[in-house]
N, C-alpha and C positions, 0 to 999 in steps of 0.2 A: 209314406209318412209325410212327405213334403205337402201333398194335397191336404191332409188333415191339418197340418200346421197353418197352411195358408187359409183354409176355410174357417178355422177356429180363431185365428189371429194369436194363437198361443204357441210357444216353443217347448213348454214343459208337458209334453204329451208322451204317454206310453201306450202303444198299441198292443193289445193281447188277443191271441187266437186260441180259445179253449175248444175242446171237442165235445161231442155229445155224452161221453161217458162222465162228464161233470155232474150229470143227473144222479150218479151213484158214488160220487166222491173219488172217481178214478180218472179224472181228466188228464190229458197231455196238453198243457198250455205252453205257448211260446210268446214271449214278450219282446218288444222292440222299443228302445228308448229314443225319444225325440232329442233334438240337439241340445236343449237346456234342461233335460230331466236330470235330477240329482241322484246321488247314491241313496239318499233317504227316500226319494220318490220310488226308486227301484225296489228297495227293501220293503216299503209299505205295499206296493202292488203285489210283489212276490208273496208277502205274508197273506194277503187277501186271496190270491188264487191258489195258494198252497192248501187252503181249506177244502178245495174241490179236487185236488190231485197234485201231480208234479208239474213244476214250472221250469222252463229253460229260458234263457236270454239269447237272442240272435239278431243279426243284422237284418234290416228291412229287405235286403236283396234276397233273402231266403224265404220270405213269407209265401210266395207261390208254391215252393216245394213243401213248405209246412202244411199248406192247405191240401196239397195232393196226398201227403203221407198221413198226417194225423187228423186232418179235417175229414177227408174221404175214407180214410182207413177203417174206421169202425164198420162201414157198410161192407167192406171186403171181408172182414172177420165175421160179421153176421152171416154172410153167404157161406163162408167156410164152415161155420157151426151148423147152419141148416143142412148143407151137403153132407157133412159127417153124420149128422142124425138121420138123414135120409138113408145113408149107407147102412147105419145100424138097423133101421126099419126093414130095409131090403134084406138084411142078414137075419131077420127074424125077431128083433127086439121090439118091445112095445114103444110106441112113440115117446111117452113121457120119460121112460128110462133112457132111451137113445138121446133125447135132447138134453137131459140132465148130465149124462156121461160126456157128450160132446162139449157142452159149455164148461163144465168143470175141467175137462182136459185142456182146453184152450187157456183157461184161467191159470191152471197149475203150471202149464208150460211157460206162459208169460212170466209168472212169478219166478220160475227157475231162472230164466234169462235175466230178469231184473236183480234178483238177490244173489246169485252165484257169481256174476260177473264173467261167466264162461260164454264164449262165442256159441250162438245158436248151432253152428255146424258141429261143434264138439259135443254139445248136448244130444244132438241127433245121432251122432256116432255112438254114444253110450246106450242108445235104445236099439240100434240096428245090429243084430247078430248075423254072422256069416250064414248065408243061405236061409235066413229067417223070413218070417212073414212081414216084418217091418220093412226090410230092405226091398222085398217084392212090391210092397205098397209104395215105397219111395220111387222105385223104378217106374211103376205106373204113372205116378205124378209127373215124373220127368219126361216120360213119353208124351204126356199132354201138355208139356211146357208150363208146368205150374208156376215155377219161379219166374220165368220170363213173362208170363201173363200178368202176375202180380206186379213186377217191375213196370210193365207197360201201363197198368192201370194207374199206378202212382204218377208216372211221368205224364200221361194224357190228362190227369186231373189238375195239373199245375196251371 
């Protein structure tokens, strides 16, 4: 932020990092206030970026992590959707049905996390029954270090 303030000669700067889902009104945007930005400035910018999704305010020191998580994150989810659809095709589904099911499943799961306020682990536990197919799939993902791989992808993108 200091570089932007020095370059522009202004102190009333608000830096905003939206992500590509802004193209469909589902952005995750984070803004950082310059040293002279007012509450009115913050409200105005938040109002503008709320038109394309959700907005958070964070300190500048978090922007590298924001980039790694929400800036790069859509690519990771696109890969997951593609892989899930490929799994559906491998199991015998037509490609268009598999892709539709995979993308809607991710959208529905994300909506559940956002709207219920429940921890993702709690929601996962509601789907996994003892000795069932879901826990078998979760076990397979864990053998492949699924969570560790996603964590590493976010951290390396910072």
